[in-house]
C-alpha positions as CSV (number, residue, x, y, z in Angstrom):
1,P,-6.5,1.3,-2.4
2,S,-3.5,3.1,-3.7
3,S,-3.6,5.5,-0.8
4,P,-5.2,5.8,2.6
5,F,-5.5,9.6,2.0
6,P,-8.1,9.5,-0.8
7,L,-8.4,13.3,-1.1
8,Q,-4.7,14.1,-1.7
9,F,-5.0,13.3,-5.4
10,V,-7.7,16.0,-5.7
11,L,-6.5,18.6,-3.2
12,K,-3.0,18.7,-4.6
13,H,-4.4,20.5,-7.7
14,K,-4.5,24.2,-7.9
15,E,-8.2,24.3,-8.8
16,F,-9.2,22.4,-5.7
17,S,-6.6,23.7,-3.2
18,H,-9.0,26.3,-1.8
19,L,-11.0,23.4,-0.4
20,R,-8.2,22.2,1.9
21,E,-8.8,22.2,5.7
22,V,-5.2,23.6,6.2
23,K,-4.0,25.7,3.4
24,T,-0.6,24.2,3.0
25,F,-1.6,20.5,3.4
26,P,-3.5,18.6,0.7
27,N,-4.6,15.8,3.1
28,A,-7.9,16.9,4.4
29,L,-11.0,18.6,3.1
30,N,-12.5,21.7,4.7
31,P,-15.9,20.4,5.9
32,H,-17.5,23.8,6.3
33,K,-17.6,24.7,2.6
34,E,-20.6,24.0,0.5
35,E,-18.3,23.3,-2.4
36,S,-16.5,20.6,-0.4
37,R,-19.7,18.6,-0.2
38,A,-20.4,19.3,-3.9
39,L,-17.0,17.9,-4.8
40,V,-17.5,14.7,-2.7
41,K,-21.0,14.3,-4.2
42,A,-19.6,14.6,-7.8
43,M,-16.9,11.9,-7.0
44,I,-19.6,9.6,-5.6
45,D,-21.8,10.2,-8.7
46,H,-18.8,9.4,-11.0
47,V,-18.2,6.0,-9.3
48,M,-21.9,5.2,-9.2
49,A,-22.3,5.9,-12.9
50,L,-19.8,3.1,-13.5
51,H,-21.2,0.6,-11.0
52,E,-25.0,0.6,-11.0
53,D,-25.7,-2.5,-8.9
54,L,-23.7,-1.6,-5.8
55,K,-24.8,-2.6,-2.4
56,W,-22.0,-0.9,-0.5
57,F,-19.9,2.2,-1.1
58,H,-16.7,3.0,0.8
59,I,-16.5,6.7,1.5
60,G,-13.1,6.7,3.2
61,C,-12.8,9.0,6.2
62,D,-9.5,7.6,7.7
63,E,-6.5,9.4,9.2
64,V,-8.0,12.9,8.9
65,Y,-5.0,14.3,10.9
66,Y,-5.6,18.0,10.4
67,L,-9.4,18.2,10.8
68,G,-10.2,21.1,13.1
69,E,-7.0,23.0,12.4
70,G,-8.3,25.2,9.6
71,E,-9.5,28.8,10.3
72,E,-13.2,28.1,9.9
73,S,-12.9,25.0,12.0
74,K,-11.1,26.9,14.8
75,Q,-14.0,29.4,14.9
76,W,-16.6,26.6,14.9
77,L,-14.8,24.9,17.7
78,Q,-14.9,28.0,19.9
79,Q,-18.7,27.6,20.2
80,Q,-20.0,25.8,23.3
81,E,-20.4,22.0,22.9
82,N,-18.4,21.8,19.6
83,T,-15.5,19.3,19.6
84,P,-13.3,17.8,16.8
85,E,-15.1,14.5,17.3
86,R,-18.4,16.2,16.6
87,L,-17.0,18.0,13.6
88,C,-15.8,14.6,12.2
89,L,-19.2,12.9,12.9
90,S,-21.2,15.8,11.4
91,H,-19.1,15.5,8.1
92,I,-19.5,11.8,8.0
93,K,-23.2,12.2,8.6
94,A,-23.5,14.8,5.8
95,V,-21.8,12.6,3.3
96,A,-23.8,9.5,4.3
97,S,-27.1,11.4,4.3
98,C,-26.3,12.7,0.8
99,M,-25.7,9.1,-0.3
100,A,-28.9,7.9,1.4
101,S,-31.0,10.5,-0.5
102,S,-29.4,9.9,-3.9
103,Y,-28.8,6.1,-3.6
104,P,-31.1,4.7,-1.0
105,T,-30.2,1.1,-1.7
106,V,-26.5,1.6,-1.1
107,T,-24.9,1.4,2.4
108,P,-21.8,3.6,3.0
109,I,-18.8,2.0,4.6
110,V,-16.2,4.2,6.5
111,W,-12.8,3.4,7.9
112,D,-13.1,3.1,11.6
113,D,-10.0,4.8,13.0
114,M,-11.6,8.2,13.4
115,L,-14.4,6.5,15.4
116,R,-12.3,4.3,17.7
117,G,-11.5,7.1,20.2
118,I,-15.0,8.7,20.2
119,S,-17.1,8.1,23.3
120,E,-20.1,5.7,23.0
121,E,-22.4,8.6,23.9
122,A,-21.2,10.9,21.2
123,L,-21.4,8.1,18.6
124,A,-24.9,7.0,19.7
125,E,-26.2,10.6,19.7
126,S,-24.7,11.5,16.3
127,G,-27.0,9.3,14.3
128,V,-24.0,8.0,12.3
129,P,-24.4,4.4,13.4
130,Q,-27.7,4.2,11.6
131,L,-26.2,5.5,8.4
132,V,-22.9,3.7,7.9
133,E,-21.0,0.4,8.5
134,P,-17.5,0.8,10.0
135,M,-14.6,-1.1,8.5
136,I,-12.1,-2.0,11.2
137,W,-8.6,-2.0,9.8
138,D,-5.4,-3.5,11.2
139,Y,-2.5,-4.8,9.1
140,A,-0.2,-6.1,11.9
141,A,1.0,-9.6,12.2
142,D,0.4,-9.5,16.0
143,L,-3.0,-7.9,15.8
144,D,-4.7,-7.6,19.3
145,V,-7.6,-10.1,19.0
146,E,-9.1,-9.2,22.4
147,G,-8.9,-5.5,21.8
148,K,-10.8,-5.9,18.5
149,V,-13.5,-8.0,20.1
150,L,-14.1,-5.2,22.7
151,L,-14.1,-2.6,19.9
152,I,-16.8,-4.6,18.0
153,E,-18.9,-4.8,21.2
154,K,-18.5,-1.0,21.7
155,Y,-19.7,-0.3,18.1
156,R,-22.7,-2.6,18.7
157,R,-23.7,-0.8,21.8
158,C,-23.5,2.5,19.9
159,G,-26.0,1.3,17.3
160,F,-23.8,0.0,14.5
161,S,-25.5,-3.2,13.4
162,K,-22.8,-4.6,11.1
163,V,-19.0,-4.2,10.9
164,W,-16.3,-5.1,8.3
165,F,-12.7,-6.0,8.7
166,A,-9.7,-4.9,6.6
167,S,-6.5,-6.8,6.3
168,A,-3.5,-6.4,4.0
169,F,-2.0,-9.0,1.6
170,K,0.7,-6.6,0.4
171,G,2.0,-3.2,1.6
172,A,2.1,-2.1,5.2
173,T,5.6,-3.6,5.9
174,G,7.9,-1.0,4.5
175,V,7.4,2.2,2.6
176,N,9.7,1.2,-0.3
177,Q,9.4,-2.6,0.2
178,S,9.8,-4.4,-3.2
179,L,9.2,-8.0,-2.2
180,T,6.2,-9.3,-0.2
181,L,6.9,-11.0,3.1
182,I,4.1,-13.6,2.9
183,G,4.4,-14.8,6.6
184,H,3.6,-11.3,7.9
185,H,0.4,-11.1,5.9
186,L,-0.6,-14.7,6.6
187,K,-0.4,-14.1,10.4
188,N,-2.5,-10.9,10.0
189,H,-5.2,-13.0,8.3
190,L,-5.0,-15.8,10.9
191,Q,-5.5,-13.2,13.7
192,W,-8.5,-11.7,11.9
193,L,-10.0,-15.3,11.7
194,K,-9.7,-15.4,15.5
195,V,-11.5,-12.1,15.8
196,A,-14.2,-13.4,13.5
197,S,-14.7,-16.6,15.6
198,N,-15.0,-14.5,18.8
199,S,-17.5,-12.0,17.3
200,P,-21.3,-12.3,17.8
201,A,-23.0,-14.2,15.0
202,G,-24.3,-12.0,12.1
203,V,-22.4,-8.9,12.9
204,L,-19.5,-9.4,10.4
205,Q,-20.4,-8.3,6.8
206,G,-17.0,-9.3,5.3
207,I,-13.3,-8.7,5.1
208,A,-11.5,-6.5,2.6
209,L,-8.0,-7.6,1.7
210,T,-6.2,-4.4,1.0
211,G,-3.2,-4.4,-1.3
212,W,-1.2,-1.1,-1.1
213,Q,0.6,0.4,-4.0
214,R,1.9,3.4,-2.1
215,Y,1.7,4.5,1.6
216,D,0.1,7.7,0.4
217,H,-0.3,9.7,-2.8
218,F,3.1,11.3,-2.6
219,S,5.3,8.3,-1.5
220,V,7.2,5.8,-3.7
221,L,5.8,2.6,-5.0
222,C,5.8,-0.4,-2.7
223,E,5.3,-4.1,-3.9
224,L,3.9,-4.4,-7.4
225,L,0.7,-6.5,-7.8
226,P,2.4,-9.4,-9.6
227,V,4.9,-9.6,-6.8
228,G,2.1,-9.8,-4.2
229,I,-0.1,-12.4,-6.0
230,P,1.4,-15.5,-4.1
231,S,0.6,-13.7,-0.8
232,L,-2.9,-12.8,-2.0
233,A,-3.5,-16.5,-2.9
234,I,-2.3,-17.8,0.4
235,C,-4.3,-15.2,2.4
236,L,-7.5,-15.9,0.4
237,Q,-7.1,-19.7,0.8
238,A,-6.4,-19.3,4.5
239,L,-9.6,-17.3,4.9
240,K,-11.6,-19.8,2.8
241,N,-10.2,-22.7,4.7
242,G,-10.6,-21.1,8.1
243,G,-6.9,-21.6,8.8
244,Y,-3.5,-22.5,7.2
245,S,-2.1,-26.0,6.8
246,E,0.3,-28.0,4.6
247,K,-2.7,-28.9,2.5
248,V,-3.6,-25.3,1.9
249,K,0.0,-24.6,1.0
250,E,0.0,-27.5,-1.6
251,N,-3.2,-26.2,-3.0
252,V,-1.8,-22.7,-3.5
253,E,1.4,-24.1,-5.1
254,K,-0.8,-26.0,-7.6
255,L,-2.9,-23.0,-8.4
256,L,0.2,-20.7,-8.9
257,G,2.3,-23.4,-10.7
258,M,5.1,-22.9,-8.1
259,S,7.2,-25.7,-6.8
260,N,7.9,-24.3,-3.3
261,L,6.1,-21.4,-1.7
262,E,8.3,-19.8,1.0
263,T,6.3,-18.0,3.7
264,D,8.9,-17.2,6.3
265,T,11.6,-15.7,4.0
266,F,11.3,-13.9,0.7
267,M,10.5,-16.1,-2.3
268,S,13.2,-18.0,-3.9
269,T,13.6,-17.1,-7.6
270,S,11.5,-20.1,-8.7
271,L,9.2,-19.5,-11.7
272,G,5.5,-19.8,-11.4
273,T,2.9,-20.2,-14.2
274,F,0.4,-17.5,-13.0
275,P,0.1,-14.3,-15.0
276,G,2.8,-11.9,-13.9
277,S,5.0,-14.6,-12.4
278,N,7.9,-13.6,-14.7
279,I,7.8,-10.1,-13.1
280,L,8.0,-11.7,-9.7
281,T,11.0,-13.7,-10.7
282,L,12.9,-10.8,-12.2
283,V,12.0,-8.4,-9.4
284,T,13.3,-11.0,-6.9
285,Q,16.6,-11.2,-8.8
286,V,17.0,-7.4,-8.9
287,S,16.0,-7.0,-5.2
288,F,18.4,-9.7,-4.0
289,Y,21.4,-9.4,-6.2
290,L,21.7,-6.1,-8.2
291,K,22.8,-3.7,-5.5
292,S,24.8,-6.4,-3.6
293,S,26.7,-7.5,-6.7
294,V,27.6,-3.9,-7.8
295,D,28.6,-3.0,-4.2
296,E,30.7,-6.2,-4.0
297,L,32.7,-5.0,-7.1
298,L,33.0,-1.4,-6.1
299,E,33.5,-1.6,-2.4
300,R,35.0,-5.0,-1.7
301,N,37.1,-5.8,-4.8
302,R,40.7,-5.1,-3.7
303,Y,41.8,-4.2,-7.3
304,V,39.0,-1.6,-7.7
305,M,39.5,-0.2,-4.2
306,G,43.3,-0.1,-4.5
307,W,44.0,0.8,-8.1
308,F,40.8,2.3,-9.5
309,S,39.5,4.5,-6.6
310,P,37.5,7.7,-7.2
311,Y,40.9,9.5,-7.1
312,H,42.2,7.4,-10.0
313,R,38.9,7.5,-11.9
314,K,38.8,11.3,-11.8
315,R,42.3,11.5,-13.2
316,K,41.8,8.7,-15.7
317,I,44.8,6.8,-14.3
318,V,44.9,3.0,-14.4
319,H,47.7,0.4,-14.1
320,P,47.3,-1.7,-17.3
321,I,48.1,-5.1,-15.7
322,I,45.8,-4.5,-12.7
323,M,43.0,-3.5,-15.1
324,H,42.9,-7.1,-16.5
325,H,42.1,-8.3,-13.0
326,F,38.7,-6.7,-12.9
327,Q,37.7,-5.2,-16.3
328,P,36.3,-8.5,-17.7
329,E,34.3,-9.0,-14.5
330,A,32.8,-5.5,-14.6
331,I,31.9,-5.9,-18.3
332,S,30.2,-9.2,-17.8
333,L,28.3,-8.0,-14.7
334,L,27.0,-5.1,-16.7
335,S,25.9,-7.1,-19.6
336,K,24.2,-9.7,-17.3
337,W,22.3,-6.9,-15.5
338,N,21.4,-5.1,-18.7
339,A,19.8,-8.3,-20.0
340,V,17.8,-8.9,-16.8
341,V,16.6,-5.3,-16.7
342,Q,15.6,-5.4,-20.4
343,D,13.5,-8.5,-19.7
344,L,11.9,-6.9,-16.7
345,Q,11.2,-3.7,-18.5
346,A,9.5,-5.7,-21.3
347,A,7.5,-7.8,-18.8
348,M,6.4,-4.7,-16.9
349,E,5.4,-2.8,-20.0
350,Q,2.8,-5.5,-20.7
351,V,0.9,-4.7,-17.6
352,F,1.8,-1.2,-16.3
353,H,1.7,2.3,-17.7
354,K,5.0,3.7,-18.8
355,C,5.1,6.1,-15.9
356,T,4.9,3.2,-13.4
357,V,7.7,1.3,-15.2
358,D,9.9,4.5,-15.3
359,E,9.4,5.2,-11.6
360,W,10.1,1.6,-10.5
361,M,13.3,1.5,-12.6
362,E,14.5,4.9,-11.4
363,E,14.0,3.9,-7.8
364,N,15.2,0.3,-7.8
365,V,17.5,-0.3,-10.8
366,H,19.1,2.9,-12.0
367,P,21.2,3.8,-8.9
368,S,23.2,0.6,-9.0
369,L,23.2,0.1,-12.8
370,Q,24.4,3.6,-13.4
371,K,27.3,3.1,-10.9
372,L,28.3,0.0,-12.8
373,Q,28.0,1.6,-16.2
374,Q,30.1,4.6,-15.0
375,V,33.0,2.3,-13.8
376,V,33.0,0.5,-17.2
377,D,33.0,3.9,-19.0
378,D,35.8,5.2,-16.8
379,L,37.9,2.1,-17.5
380,D,37.5,2.6,-21.2
381,E,38.5,6.2,-21.0
382,A,41.5,5.5,-18.7
């Protein structure tokens, strides 16, 4: 999933903005409008047209922070018996019922976070447990196993017959994270394995390994897919094997063509043979060394700090002897990084749309590279 707020990408547009729950926020849909249902139905139909043999369909429903805060909702909530929970459940029920009538062989899945805090009574009375399967998500390395087991028991008592889990193999560790910390994600999966082994037989349908590309529709890119592939491989193998061991590690190294898979720190810059491994190697170089090498030159080199400060640069003053102490270094650093960045750009263009490449470069490369280019240009002019 590129975003836990699936409706932002629709509700940000002018032609759909009248369907927002809160006029100024594109996060949540107004559940009272007939047209809102029609929009959701159209989206479901589009996906179904492309996937005819589906057994399950994830209808989202997580983190609906502003539900109940729109004008129509406020009026609805003034009526006796009406609560935000009931509003949420009635919308889930409406969408799930619409699916049941159009696609009777398909079971809807929903994220479970909006359900967690709802009382057992309210859940049982709503009729929702007979219509959907909840997907319990938690991406933490120290996931509370006992808490999850109790939650599953609660869902069973309410009438949900099956549950799903959702883990993360990339994303979830930092909004602009560029490298995947495999150890975090491996621990998350090992915790989920414990939850599975403590759950009643036959209740678990499966686990979805989420791989985030952004924290939400408006945030920056986090780890790119090629960067997260070693983490995905380790997490899948740990699940398949029911745990992690030296043998699993060796197996993954063989599969990826990597000599040493590091789980506790970020990857070393060793090359793999899996598709996209060149992107991982170059992103690792940029993430580790680009900013630090440019900062080293500009902020810790005594000649630059003492004889080519912003004051000197602005006035194009430089001592000719001093210049020889750092100009060659600046020029060679620039040509080294330009070459790396060109390779990375070419590798990324093989797999990503231009807009993705541009965004990643602007966020992660340009700030440092432009600083370096500017020093070299200023030296020439001085």
